[in-house]
N, C-alpha and C positions, 0 to 999 in steps of 0.2 A: 432577274440579274440582283444578287445579292448586294446590298452596302455594307459599309463598314460602319461599326459603332466602337465607341471606347468604353471598354469595362470601366465602371464608375471606381474613381480611387487608384487606378493604374494607368499606364502608358500603351496598354495592350489594346491596339485596334484590329478587331474580329469581325467575320462577317455575322449577319444576323442571324445565320443557323451554324452549329457547330455539328460536325460529323463525327459520329460514335463508330469507332473502329472494332469492336468486340469479334466480330466474325473473320477479319482479316487474317489470313496466313492459316485459317482452319478451314470453315466452310467456305471462303472465298480465297481462292489461289492467289499467286502474286501477280500474274499478269490481270487478273480482272480486278483485284486490289487497285494497281496503278491506272486502270482505265476508270474506276469509281473515282480515285482522288483526281486523276486529271479532270474529269468531268466536272467535279465539285469546284476545283480552282476556275475552270473555264466559266463557270457560272458566278464567279466572284467570292467562292468561300476560300477561306484561309485558316480556319479553326478546326482542329482535329483532336480528338478526346480518347484516350487508351488507357490501359492498366497495365501494371506489371503481371498481373496474374490472368490476362484476358489471352485464351489459348490453350492453357495450361491444363484444360479438362480432356485433352486428347494427347496422344504420345506424340513425341518429337522434342524439338529444342524448346526450352521454356520462353516464355514472353512472346508468343507467334504474334500477337498484334503489333506489339511495339517494333519487333524484327521486320514485318511486312511495311511500317511506315518508315524505317530506317533505310530498308533497301528503295522505297520509292524516292527518298529524300536524296538519295545517292543519284538519282538521274537528273536531279534539277538542282537549282539553286534554292536554299532555304529562306533567301529573303522574302520578308512577308508572309512566311508561314509561322502560326502560331500553335506550338505543340502542348498540349495539355495531357498529363497522364498521372496515375494514381498508385500509391503504395500503402502497405502496413495492413493488409487484409490478410486472409489466411492463405497458407503456403499450400495451395494444392497439389502440385508437383512433389512437394517435400512430405506430403501427408501431415502437415502441420496445422492444426485445426485450433489451436490455441489462440487467445486475442494476441494479435502482435501488433498492437497500438503502443508502440514503445520507441525510445531514441535509437536504440540499439538496429530493431527491426526496418525504421524508417532509413536509416543510414544504408542498411543491405540492400532494401529494395530500390531506393534511389540510386545507388550505385549500377545495379544490374538495369536498371531502366535507361540510364544514360549509355550503357554498353550496348543495350539492344536496340536504341534509337540511332546510336552512331552520332551522336550530339555532345555538345559540353555544357549546353545549359537547358532545362526545361523551362519552358515561359510561365506556366500555372501547374503547381505542382499539389495534388489532391491527397489528403489523408483518406482513404476508400472507406474507413470505418473508425469508430470510437470505442474506446474503454471508459465508460461512464464513470468507474471507480477509480480511473487514474487521474491525478491531478493535471490540470492544464499546463501548469508553469513550465515543466520539463518537456513537454511536447512541443510548445512555441518556442522555448530557447532551442531547442534541437532545430526546427525549421528556420530561425534565424540565423543559426551558424551555418546551415546549407546555404542560406541566401547570401551570407556575407562572403562565403568561399566562392561565389559564382555558379553554383550547381542548380540553383533556381532563382527565378526572377520574382515571381508571388506565389502565395500558397493559398489553398482553400480548404474547404470541409465537405465531405460527401458523406452523407448518412450521418451527420451529427445533428443532434437536436436543437433547438434555437437557443434553449439556455445554455447549453455547452459553448454553442458558438459566441454568446455573448460573455460568457465568462473568460473565454480565450482572449476574446478582443479585448476586453477590459485589462487584463493583465498586460497584455502588448502595449496598450496605451499608456498604462502606468509606468513602464521603463520608455517612452518614449518612442516606440515602436509600432510598424501596421501589423495587424493581425491577418485573419483571414479576410480576402478581398472578396469572397463570391461563397455561396453553398449551392451544393449539387444534389438536390432532394428527388424522391421520388415525384413525378407530376406530370398528368396527362389530364385530358379533358374526363376520360373514363374513371368513375368511382370505383376504387379496389373494395374488395371483401376483404376484411381484416386477417381474419384468420388464413384464408387463402392466399393472399399477398404475403403475409409473415412467413407462410411455410416455404414459398419461394424465395425468401431473401430480399422481397420489395417491402420495406418498413418505411415509416415516418413519411407519409404521404403528405405533401404540401398542405393540403385544406386542413385547416383546424391545427396547424403546427407552425407555419413560416409566414403567415400573412402579415403579421406585425413586425417582424424583423426585416421582410420585403419592404415594407412601408417606410420603414426607418432608412432605408437607403443601401441594404446590402443587395447586389446583383445576385438574382437565382439563374441559375444555367441547369435546367434541370433534366435528369435522363428519363428514359420511356415516354418521351413528348409525344409520340403518336399511341401511344397505349397498345402497342404491339399491333397496330392495325386493328384494333377491336371493332371500332365504328365501322371500318371500311368493309371488313367480312362480316357485320351483322347485316349491312345494306346490300351486300352481293349475295349472300346465301344463308342468311339467319343463323339461329343457333347451330345448326349443322356445319356451317363453315368454321366453328372456333374450335381448335385444338382444346384438349382438357385442361392443360397448363393455363391457357388464357380465359377459359370460361372460368376456372376456378379463382384466378385472380381478380377477376371483375364482376364476380357474382353479386352485384348489389343492384336492388332494385330501383335504384334512382338513374341507372343508365337507360331506362327505357325512356324517361323523358328528355333525357341527353341526346340520345339518338333521334328521336323524333325532332328535335331543336336543330341539329346537326343536319339532317336531312333536308328541312325546310329552308335553311340558309343556304345550304348547297344549292337547291333548286333556284331559289329566288337570285342568286349572284351569278348562277351559270358556271359554277366551279365545282371541283371533287370534294368528297367525304374528307378525304386526306387534308385538302388545302384549307378546309374550314376548322378542323382538328389543329392544325399546327399554327393556324392564324390565330386561333383562341390564346396561345401563348404568345405570339409574336405582338400581339396588341394590349398586352397587359400594360396598366398604367405605370407600373414600377418594372426597370429594367430586368428584362427576362430575355435570355438567347438560350432557344431550345436545342436539345442534342438530338439529331435524327438518325436514323438506320436507313442504311442500303445496302442492298446484295447486289444490285447492278446499274447501271450507269443511269439506265432510264428512271430509275427510283429518285435520283439526285434530282434530274430533270424536273419530275412531278413534283418533288417537296419544294424547290426553290419558287415555284409560282405561289407559295402560300403568303410570302412576304407583301404581296401585290393586294392582297386581301384585306380590305379595311373593315374593321368590326366596331361599331360604337358601344359606347358602355351598355346601353339598352339590349344591343344583341350579346354582348358578353353574359349579362345576366339571363339573358333568354338562354344561352347555351348551357348556364348554370341548373337549368329549371327553376329559376327564381320567377316570381311574378304570377 
């Protein structure tokens, strides 16, 4: 059963795991989406994450994932459900591939997200991307204006570098305001191959980029927390079990040592590979709330078990291949 934690610096009480909904409305139809979300809630989950662009890679109405969440919310009380979504990434449906991290694009995407979700306020609104050449001040000002208008409660940064997050939060503090309350980077136990991951849009991996920012108190809510099932698939079927994209994304020799550590701990504790992979993030010393994926209710039931797996600092180091 998932317990609730409060995201530091906010009053958002969220489950220890967040459910990432990128497949809802497309690969996962509405009936199955409802079953997955209901199962998540039944196990203590209340934190869901989407994006304005999720689902736009297939024909149909724009914002399929957000629409699926909205349809589910209409079947139940929203009370206690914490909704996060993202905007200001490329507009795949319009074929708009420019960098859209601008106040005007934020306003457009936010308005569409609210419409798709059928709600008046988004609890945690992420900028889905960054434009490192754009000054942070107008972006923070725009987010603060939407916050003051009641469209969003808090905002965070996905795929922003640690230096850019610091700069944005320093500006917000200089005008007496709160800036980004959390970061959403690419992070799971599997080490990426930089070229392979970058080519697929998986950039700015946590390791080597965010540790100091995290230790300074900024909560991390990472995506790809299960590394796409990389270790589970390797354990069950070896390299042949990996699809081409997954193999290219994590073609890092350091993962052989990490796989051995995952297998050893899973055996010693009598749990699954997936439980160890997620427990690695749940047991971090600084606040970490991993985003999980699931295309079936049973996968939710499997993943929530991870919060009961306790890992020591030595075991966390063992999983990283240290010592």
